Steps between C-alpha positions, in 0.01 A plus 500: 500500500833383646608863529199580715576202723859625548373848596245353745764277655723805543230695681351228716806287566771767539818298562410259223457787254871583523594148400254502207629841394859386505406194292349729234795738510736218405320440170624658183180657372439868588132426577604243758740749657227757528273243665778417742562863595127561547468188719784621720360854521157367588648274764690794661183716493299216656756457776504872575122524508464186715760634746330842519157344561638263763684779685187720497297209639751434774508868595123518511475193722779632721317833542175324587672281757669801656167681527346198666792482746457867587137424584605233749736739674230751574296276724 
């Protein structure tokens, strides 16, 4: 159950997932190290996806605003 919470924190709270992952990497058990690596990888993937979605949204809004501004110039 705790492992699932770590993974969900890594996905939905990206910067925090790195801290949690590092905490698990410092432990001696191999299972803990794997959990730490997965938490960091999930965090990085989450940050990349969030950045991509945000940039796509900004570009879409920017295109729509530019189209609206072209419409004002024609009158």
